[in-house]
N, CA, C, O and the ligand as a Tripos MOL2 file, in Angstrom:
@<TRIPOS>MOLECULE
protein
  209   207    53     0     0
PROTEIN
NO_CHARGES

@<TRIPOS>ATOM
      1 N          -2.8280   -1.1680  -11.9010 N.3       1 MET1
      2 CA         -4.2360   -1.4100  -12.1190 C.3       1 MET1
      3 C          -4.9090   -0.0770  -12.4310 C.2       1 MET1
      4 O          -4.6840    0.9170  -11.7400 O.2       1 MET1
      5 N          -5.7110   -0.0630  -13.4430 N.am      2 LEU2
      6 CA         -6.3610    1.1680  -13.8500 C.3       2 LEU2
      7 C          -7.8710    1.0210  -13.7280 C.2       2 LEU2
      8 O          -8.4690    0.0870  -14.2640 O.2       2 LEU2
      9 N          -8.4680    1.9590  -13.0160 N.am      3 CYS3
     10 CA         -9.9190    1.9330  -12.8800 C.3       3 CYS3
     11 C         -10.5360    2.5860  -14.1150 C.2       3 CYS3
     12 O         -10.2720    3.7520  -14.4090 O.2       3 CYS3
     13 N         -11.3420    1.8390  -14.8170 N.am      4 ILE4
     14 CA        -11.9410    2.3540  -16.0530 C.3       4 ILE4
     15 C         -13.1240    3.2640  -15.7610 C.2       4 ILE4
     16 O         -13.6840    3.8740  -16.6720 O.2       4 ILE4
     17 N         -13.5010    3.3520  -14.5030 N.am      5 SER5
     18 CA        -14.6190    4.2080  -14.1480 C.3       5 SER5
     19 C         -14.1600    5.6030  -13.7130 C.2       5 SER5
     20 O         -14.6820    6.6020  -14.2100 O.2       5 SER5
     21 N         -13.1850    5.6860  -12.7870 N.am      6 CYS6
     22 CA        -12.7370    6.9960  -12.3060 C.3       6 CYS6
     23 C         -11.3230    7.3400  -12.7660 C.2       6 CYS6
     24 O         -10.8650    8.4620  -12.5500 O.2       6 CYS6
     25 N         -10.6410    6.4190  -13.3790 N.am      7 GLY7
     26 CA         -9.3040    6.6950  -13.9000 C.3       7 GLY7
     27 C          -8.1920    6.5670  -12.8750 C.2       7 GLY7
     28 O          -7.0430    6.9140  -13.1490 O.2       7 GLY7
     29 N          -8.5280    6.0750  -11.7100 N.am      8 LYS8
     30 CA         -7.5400    5.8940  -10.6520 C.3       8 LYS8
     31 C          -6.5190    4.8230  -11.0390 C.2       8 LYS8
     32 O          -6.8740    3.7740  -11.5760 O.2       8 LYS8
     33 N          -5.2510    5.1060  -10.7590 N.am      9 VAL9
     34 CA         -4.1990    4.1450  -11.0540 C.3       9 VAL9
     35 C          -3.6280    3.6200   -9.7470 C.2       9 VAL9
     36 O          -3.2270    4.3950   -8.8790 O.2       9 VAL9
     37 N          -3.5950    2.3180   -9.6120 N.am     10 ILE10
     38 CA         -3.0480    1.6850   -8.4140 C.3      10 ILE10
     39 C          -1.7870    0.9270   -8.8180 C.2      10 ILE10
     40 O          -1.8340   -0.0100   -9.6160 O.2      10 ILE10
     41 N          -0.6700    1.3500   -8.2530 N.am     11 GLU11
     42 CA          0.5870    0.6750   -8.5460 C.3      11 GLU11
     43 C           0.6750   -0.5930   -7.7020 C.2      11 GLU11
     44 O           0.2600   -0.6120   -6.5430 O.2      11 GLU11
     45 N           1.2070   -1.6240   -8.2870 N.am     12 PHE12
     46 CA          1.3630   -2.8480   -7.5190 C.3      12 PHE12
     47 C           2.6500   -3.5410   -7.9020 C.2      12 PHE12
     48 O           3.1860   -3.3270   -8.9890 O.2      12 PHE12
     49 N           3.1320   -4.3550   -7.0210 N.am     13 TYR13
     50 CA          4.3600   -5.0970   -7.2620 C.3      13 TYR13
     51 C           4.1910   -6.5130   -6.7520 C.2      13 TYR13
     52 O           3.7200   -6.7300   -5.6350 O.2      13 TYR13
     53 N           4.5660   -7.4480   -7.5510 N.am     14 SER14
     54 CA          4.5070   -8.8400   -7.1360 C.3      14 SER14
     55 C           5.8200   -9.5240   -7.4610 C.2      14 SER14
     56 O           6.2390   -9.5680   -8.6170 O.2      14 SER14
     57 N           6.4510  -10.0440   -6.4620 N.am     15 GLU15
     58 CA          7.7230  -10.7240   -6.6780 C.3      15 GLU15
     59 C           7.5300  -11.9720   -7.5330 C.2      15 GLU15
     60 O           8.3800  -12.3140   -8.3560 O.2      15 GLU15
     61 N           6.4130  -12.6400   -7.3290 N.am     16 ALA16
     62 CA          6.1060  -13.8410   -8.1100 C.3      16 ALA16
     63 C           5.9690  -13.4970   -9.5850 C.2      16 ALA16
     64 O           6.4050  -14.2460  -10.4590 O.2      16 ALA16
     65 N           5.3540  -12.3440   -9.8430 N.am     17 LEU17
     66 CA          5.1500  -11.8880  -11.2140 C.3      17 LEU17
     67 C           6.4820  -11.5230  -11.8600 C.2      17 LEU17
     68 O           6.7270  -11.8420  -13.0230 O.2      17 LEU17
     69 N           7.3410  -10.8520  -11.0930 N.am     18 GLU18
     70 CA          8.6740  -10.4890  -11.5820 C.3      18 GLU18
     71 C           9.4480  -11.7500  -11.9590 C.2      18 GLU18
     72 O          10.0860  -11.8200  -13.0100 O.2      18 GLU18
     73 N           9.3760  -12.7250  -11.0870 N.am     19 ARG19
     74 CA         10.0910  -13.9910  -11.3240 C.3      19 ARG19
     75 C           9.5630  -14.6870  -12.5670 C.2      19 ARG19
     76 O          10.3310  -15.2380  -13.3550 O.2      19 ARG19
     77 N           8.2500  -14.6580  -12.7360 N.am     20 LEU20
     78 CA          7.6180  -15.2960  -13.8830 C.3      20 LEU20
     79 C           8.0530  -14.6180  -15.1820 C.2      20 LEU20
     80 O           8.3460  -15.2830  -16.1760 O.2      20 LEU20
     81 N           8.0890  -13.3110  -15.1560 N.am     21 GLN21
     82 CA          8.5090  -12.5660  -16.3530 C.3      21 GLN21
     83 C           9.9560  -12.8720  -16.7090 C.2      21 GLN21
     84 O          10.3150  -13.0190  -17.8770 O.2      21 GLN21
     85 N          10.7710  -12.9610  -15.6690 N.am     22 ASP22
     86 CA         12.1760  -13.2710  -15.8630 C.3      22 ASP22
     87 C          12.3340  -14.6450  -16.5030 C.2      22 ASP22
     88 O          13.1360  -14.8400  -17.4160 O.2      22 ASP22
     89 N          11.5570  -15.5760  -16.0060 N.am     23 LYS23
     90 CA         11.5660  -16.9490  -16.4940 C.3      23 LYS23
     91 C          11.1200  -17.0060  -17.9590 C.2      23 LYS23
     92 O          11.7340  -17.6910  -18.7780 O.2      23 LYS23
     93 N          10.0600  -16.2890  -18.2710 N.am     24 LEU24
     94 CA          9.5260  -16.2650  -19.6300 C.3      24 LEU24
     95 C          10.5400  -15.6820  -20.6040 C.2      24 LEU24
     96 O          10.7260  -16.2040  -21.7030 O.2      24 LEU24
     97 N          11.1960  -14.5920  -20.1950 N.am     25 CYS25
     98 CA         12.2130  -13.9630  -21.0330 C.3      25 CYS25
     99 C          13.3650  -14.9260  -21.2910 C.2      25 CYS25
    100 O          13.8420  -15.0550  -22.4180 O.2      25 CYS25
    101 N          13.8030  -15.5990  -20.2340 N.am     26 LYS26
    102 CA         14.9180  -16.5320  -20.3580 C.3      26 LYS26
    103 C          14.5660  -17.6870  -21.2830 C.2      26 LYS26
    104 O          15.3970  -18.1230  -22.0800 O.2      26 LYS26
    105 N          13.3410  -18.1810  -21.1810 N.am     27 SER27
    106 CA         12.9350  -19.3110  -22.0100 C.3      27 SER27
    107 C          12.8730  -18.9230  -23.4840 C.2      27 SER27
    108 O          13.0050  -19.7770  -24.3610 O.2      27 SER27
    109 N          12.6740  -17.6410  -23.7540 N.am     28 GLU28
    110 CA         12.6380  -17.1650  -25.1460 C.3      28 GLU28
    111 C          13.9770  -16.5610  -25.5560 C.2      28 GLU28
    112 O          14.1240  -16.0390  -26.6610 O.2      28 GLU28
    113 N          14.9520  -16.6390  -24.6490 N.am     29 ASN29
    114 CA         16.2520  -16.0200  -24.8630 C.3      29 ASN29
    115 C          16.0840  -14.5430  -25.1870 C.2      29 ASN29
    116 O          16.7400  -13.9980  -26.0750 O.2      29 ASN29
    117 N          15.2060  -13.9300  -24.4570 N.am     30 PHE30
    118 CA         14.8530  -12.5340  -24.6830 C.3      30 PHE30
    119 C          15.3430  -11.7020  -23.5140 C.2      30 PHE30
    120 O          15.1690  -12.0600  -22.3490 O.2      30 PHE30
    121 N          15.9680  -10.5690  -23.8620 N.am     31 GLU31
    122 CA         16.4460   -9.6930  -22.7940 C.3      31 GLU31
    123 C          15.4110   -8.6090  -22.5380 C.2      31 GLU31
    124 O          15.2710   -7.6680  -23.3190 O.2      31 GLU31
    125 N          14.7090   -8.7500  -21.4630 N.am     32 GLY32
    126 CA         13.6900   -7.7740  -21.1140 C.3      32 GLY32
    127 C          14.3100   -6.5120  -20.5310 C.2      32 GLY32
    128 O          15.1650   -6.5900  -19.6480 O.2      32 GLY32
    129 N          13.8910   -5.3700  -21.0110 N.am     33 VAL33
    130 CA         14.4150   -4.0980  -20.5060 C.3      33 VAL33
    131 C          13.3410   -3.3960  -19.6720 C.2      33 VAL33
    132 O          13.5970   -2.9140  -18.5690 O.2      33 VAL33
    133 N          12.1620   -3.3570  -20.2210 N.am     34 THR34
    134 CA         11.0780   -2.7250  -19.4840 C.3      34 THR34
    135 C           9.7870   -3.4880  -19.7320 C.2      34 THR34
    136 O           9.6370   -4.1670  -20.7480 O.2      34 THR34
    137 N           8.8870   -3.3720  -18.8210 N.am     35 HIS35
    138 CA          7.6000   -4.0330  -19.0060 C.3      35 HIS35
    139 C           6.5120   -3.2520  -18.2800 C.2      35 HIS35
    140 O           6.7640   -2.5560  -17.2960 O.2      35 HIS35
    141 N           5.3330   -3.3880  -18.7830 N.am     36 THR36
    142 CA          4.1830   -2.8200  -18.0930 C.3      36 THR36
    143 C           3.0940   -3.8750  -18.0860 C.2      36 THR36
    144 O           2.9200   -4.6320  -19.0410 O.2      36 THR36
    145 N           2.3920   -3.9010  -17.0190 N.am     37 LEU37
    146 CA          1.2520   -4.8060  -16.9310 C.3      37 LEU37
    147 C           0.0870   -3.9630  -16.4560 C.2      37 LEU37
    148 O           0.1260   -3.3580  -15.3840 O.2      37 LEU37
    149 N          -0.9300   -3.9390  -17.2610 N.am     38 GLU38
    150 CA         -2.0650   -3.1070  -16.9340 C.3      38 GLU38
    151 C          -3.2940   -3.9740  -16.7290 C.2      38 GLU38
    152 O          -3.6580   -4.7730  -17.5920 O.2      38 GLU38
    153 N          -3.9130   -3.8110  -15.6070 N.am     39 ILE39
    154 CA         -5.1610   -4.5190  -15.3440 C.3      39 ILE39
    155 C          -6.2490   -3.4690  -15.2810 C.2      39 ILE39
    156 O          -6.2200   -2.5820  -14.4280 O.2      39 ILE39
    157 N          -7.1920   -3.5710  -16.1690 N.am     40 LYS40
    158 CA         -8.2750   -2.5960  -16.1760 C.3      40 LYS40
    159 C          -9.5010   -3.1480  -15.4680 C.2      40 LYS40
    160 O          -9.8510   -4.3190  -15.6120 O.2      40 LYS40
    161 N         -10.1360   -2.2900  -14.7100 N.am     41 GLY41
    162 CA        -11.3160   -2.7460  -13.9840 C.3      41 GLY41
    163 C         -11.9020   -1.6340  -13.1450 C.2      41 GLY41
    164 O         -11.8510   -0.4600  -13.5110 O.2      41 GLY41
    165 N         -12.4550   -2.0210  -12.0240 N.am     42 TYR42
    166 CA        -13.0910   -1.0430  -11.1500 C.3      42 TYR42
    167 C         -12.4340   -1.0550   -9.7800 C.2      42 TYR42
    168 O         -12.2230   -2.1150   -9.1910 O.2      42 TYR42
    169 N         -12.1120    0.1370   -9.2750 N.am     43 CYS43
    170 CA        -11.4880    0.2350   -7.9610 C.3      43 CYS43
    171 C         -12.5350    0.0090   -6.8720 C.2      43 CYS43
    172 O         -13.7310   -0.1150   -7.1370 O.2      43 CYS43
    173 N         -12.0450   -0.0370   -5.6540 N.am     44 LYS44
    174 CA        -12.8930   -0.3030   -4.4960 C.3      44 LYS44
    175 C         -14.0940    0.6420   -4.4360 C.2      44 LYS44
    176 O         -15.2340    0.2090   -4.2630 O.2      44 LYS44
    177 N         -13.8200    1.9300   -4.5800 N.am     45 ALA45
    178 CA        -14.8820    2.9360   -4.4920 C.3      45 ALA45
    179 C         -15.9020    2.7630   -5.6090 C.2      45 ALA45
    180 O         -17.1050    2.8680   -5.3720 O.2      45 ALA45
    181 N         -15.4330    2.5010   -6.8170 N.am     46 CYS46
    182 CA        -16.3430    2.3580   -7.9590 C.3      46 CYS46
    183 C         -17.1260    1.0600   -7.8890 C.2      46 CYS46
    184 O         -18.2600    1.0000   -8.3650 O.2      46 CYS46
    185 N         -16.5470    0.0270   -7.3090 N.am     47 ARG47
    186 CA        -17.2690   -1.2380   -7.1480 C.3      47 ARG47
    187 C         -18.4320   -1.0300   -6.2000 C.2      47 ARG47
    188 O         -19.5200   -1.5640   -6.4170 O.2      47 ARG47
    189 N         -18.2080   -0.2550   -5.1500 N.am     48 LYS48
    190 CA        -19.2670    0.0380   -4.1960 C.3      48 LYS48
    191 C         -20.4090    0.7740   -4.8880 C.2      48 LYS48
    192 O         -21.5870    0.4780   -4.6850 O.2      48 LYS48
    193 N         -20.0130    1.7570   -5.7230 N.am     49 LYS49
    194 CA        -21.0080    2.5610   -6.4400 C.3      49 LYS49
    195 C         -21.8380    1.7120   -7.3880 C.2      49 LYS49
    196 O         -23.0460    1.8980   -7.5320 O.2      49 LYS49
    197 N         -21.1450    0.7650   -8.0340 N.am     50 ARG50
    198 CA        -21.8270   -0.0790   -9.0170 C.3      50 ARG50
    199 C         -22.8660   -1.0110   -8.3810 C.2      50 ARG50
    200 O         -23.8510   -1.3890   -9.0160 O.2      50 ARG50
    201 N         -22.6290   -1.3650   -7.1430 N.am     51 LYS51
    202 CA        -23.5400   -2.2920   -6.4690 C.3      51 LYS51
    203 C         -24.8970   -1.6560   -6.1620 C.2      51 LYS51
    204 O         -25.9210   -2.3340   -6.0740 O.2      51 LYS51
    205 N         -24.8700   -0.3190   -6.0000 N.am     52 LYS52
    206 CA        -26.0980    0.3820   -5.6120 C.3      52 LYS52
    207 C         -27.0890    0.4830   -6.7880 C.2      52 LYS52
    208 O         -28.1740    1.0430   -6.6350 O.2      52 LYS52
    209 ZN        -12.6320    3.9620   -9.5810 Zn       53 ZN53
@<TRIPOS>BOND
     1     1     2 1
     2     2     3 1
     3     3     4 2
     4     3     5 am
     5     5     6 1
     6     6     7 1
     7     7     8 2
     8     7     9 am
     9     9    10 1
    10    10    11 1
    11    11    12 2
    12    11    13 am
    13    13    14 1
    14    14    15 1
    15    15    16 2
    16    15    17 am
    17    17    18 1
    18    18    19 1
    19    19    20 2
    20    19    21 am
    21    21    22 1
    22    22    23 1
    23    23    24 2
    24    23    25 am
    25    25    26 1
    26    26    27 1
    27    27    28 2
    28    27    29 am
    29    29    30 1
    30    30    31 1
    31    31    32 2
    32    31    33 am
    33    33    34 1
    34    34    35 1
    35    35    36 2
    36    35    37 am
    37    37    38 1
    38    38    39 1
    39    39    40 2
    40    39    41 am
    41    41    42 1
    42    42    43 1
    43    43    44 2
    44    43    45 am
    45    45    46 1
    46    46    47 1
    47    47    48 2
    48    47    49 am
    49    49    50 1
    50    50    51 1
    51    51    52 2
    52    51    53 am
    53    53    54 1
    54    54    55 1
    55    55    56 2
    56    55    57 am
    57    57    58 1
    58    58    59 1
    59    59    60 2
    60    59    61 am
    61    61    62 1
    62    62    63 1
    63    63    64 2
    64    63    65 am
    65    65    66 1
    66    66    67 1
    67    67    68 2
    68    67    69 am
    69    69    70 1
    70    70    71 1
    71    71    72 2
    72    71    73 am
    73    73    74 1
    74    74    75 1
    75    75    76 2
    76    75    77 am
    77    77    78 1
    78    78    79 1
    79    79    80 2
    80    79    81 am
    81    81    82 1
    82    82    83 1
    83    83    84 2
    84    83    85 am
    85    85    86 1
    86    86    87 1
    87    87    88 2
    88    87    89 am
    89    89    90 1
    90    90    91 1
    91    91    92 2
    92    91    93 am
    93    93    94 1
    94    94    95 1
    95    95    96 2
    96    95    97 am
    97    97    98 1
    98    98    99 1
    99    99   100 2
   100    99   101 am
   101   101   102 1
   102   102   103 1
   103   103   104 2
   104   103   105 am
   105   105   106 1
   106   106   107 1
   107   107   108 2
   108   107   109 am
   109   109   110 1
   110   110   111 1
   111   111   112 2
   112   111   113 am
   113   113   114 1
   114   114   115 1
   115   115   116 2
   116   115   117 am
   117   117   118 1
   118   118   119 1
   119   119   120 2
   120   119   121 am
   121   121   122 1
   122   122   123 1
   123   123   124 2
   124   123   125 am
   125   125   126 1
   126   126   127 1
   127   127   128 2
   128   127   129 am
   129   129   130 1
   130   130   131 1
   131   131   132 2
   132   131   133 am
   133   133   134 1
   134   134   135 1
   135   135   136 2
   136   135   137 am
   137   137   138 1
   138   138   139 1
   139   139   140 2
   140   139   141 am
   141   141   142 1
   142   142   143 1
   143   143   144 2
   144   143   145 am
   145   145   146 1
   146   146   147 1
   147   147   148 2
   148   147   149 am
   149   149   150 1
   150   150   151 1
   151   151   152 2
   152   151   153 am
   153   153   154 1
   154   154   155 1
   155   155   156 2
   156   155   157 am
   157   157   158 1
   158   158   159 1
   159   159   160 2
   160   159   161 am
   161   161   162 1
   162   162   163 1
   163   163   164 2
   164   163   165 am
   165   165   166 1
   166   166   167 1
   167   167   168 2
   168   167   169 am
   169   169   170 1
   170   170   171 1
   171   171   172 2
   172   171   173 am
   173   173   174 1
   174   174   175 1
   175   175   176 2
   176   175   177 am
   177   177   178 1
   178   178   179 1
   179   179   180 2
   180   179   181 am
   181   181   182 1
   182   182   183 1
   183   183   184 2
   184   183   185 am
   185   185   186 1
   186   186   187 1
   187   187   188 2
   188   187   189 am
   189   189   190 1
   190   190   191 1
   191   191   192 2
   192   191   193 am
   193   193   194 1
   194   194   195 1
   195   195   196 2
   196   195   197 am
   197   197   198 1
   198   198   199 1
   199   199   200 2
   200   199   201 am
   201   201   202 1
   202   202   203 1
   203   203   204 2
   204   203   205 am
   205   205   206 1
   206   206   207 1
   207   207   208 2
@<TRIPOS>SUBSTRUCTURE
     1 MET1         2 RESIDUE 1 A MET
     2 LEU2         6 RESIDUE 1 A LEU
     3 CYS3        10 RESIDUE 1 A CYS
     4 ILE4        14 RESIDUE 1 A ILE
     5 SER5        18 RESIDUE 1 A SER
     6 CYS6        22 RESIDUE 1 A CYS
     7 GLY7        26 RESIDUE 1 A GLY
     8 LYS8        30 RESIDUE 1 A LYS
     9 VAL9        34 RESIDUE 1 A VAL
    10 ILE10       38 RESIDUE 1 A ILE
    11 GLU11       42 RESIDUE 1 A GLU
    12 PHE12       46 RESIDUE 1 A PHE
    13 TYR13       50 RESIDUE 1 A TYR
    14 SER14       54 RESIDUE 1 A SER
    15 GLU15       58 RESIDUE 1 A GLU
    16 ALA16       62 RESIDUE 1 A ALA
    17 LEU17       66 RESIDUE 1 A LEU
    18 GLU18       70 RESIDUE 1 A GLU
    19 ARG19       74 RESIDUE 1 A ARG
    20 LEU20       78 RESIDUE 1 A LEU
    21 GLN21       82 RESIDUE 1 A GLN
    22 ASP22       86 RESIDUE 1 A ASP
    23 LYS23       90 RESIDUE 1 A LYS
    24 LEU24       94 RESIDUE 1 A LEU
    25 CYS25       98 RESIDUE 1 A CYS
    26 LYS26      102 RESIDUE 1 A LYS
    27 SER27      106 RESIDUE 1 A SER
    28 GLU28      110 RESIDUE 1 A GLU
    29 ASN29      114 RESIDUE 1 A ASN
    30 PHE30      118 RESIDUE 1 A PHE
    31 GLU31      122 RESIDUE 1 A GLU
    32 GLY32      126 RESIDUE 1 A GLY
    33 VAL33      130 RESIDUE 1 A VAL
    34 THR34      134 RESIDUE 1 A THR
    35 HIS35      138 RESIDUE 1 A HIS
    36 THR36      142 RESIDUE 1 A THR
    37 LEU37      146 RESIDUE 1 A LEU
    38 GLU38      150 RESIDUE 1 A GLU
    39 ILE39      154 RESIDUE 1 A ILE
    40 LYS40      158 RESIDUE 1 A LYS
    41 GLY41      162 RESIDUE 1 A GLY
    42 TYR42      166 RESIDUE 1 A TYR
    43 CYS43      170 RESIDUE 1 A CYS
    44 LYS44      174 RESIDUE 1 A LYS
    45 ALA45      178 RESIDUE 1 A ALA
    46 CYS46      182 RESIDUE 1 A CYS
    47 ARG47      186 RESIDUE 1 A ARG
    48 LYS48      190 RESIDUE 1 A LYS
    49 LYS49      194 RESIDUE 1 A LYS
    50 ARG50      198 RESIDUE 1 A ARG
    51 LYS51      202 RESIDUE 1 A LYS
    52 LYS52      206 RESIDUE 1 A LYS
    53 ZN53       209 GROUP 0 **** ****
């Protein structure tokens, strides 16, 4: 996750997401080697700032 306000990067891992990607690759007969998922938004600190 990338904060578009301060540039902070938060790494995350989801087993459900990994499984879903695996499933999607298999359904397309695609061999996935690497993947990135980027969610852009505002981190906790920046959300607080925005509220003020
Ligand atoms: Zn931020």
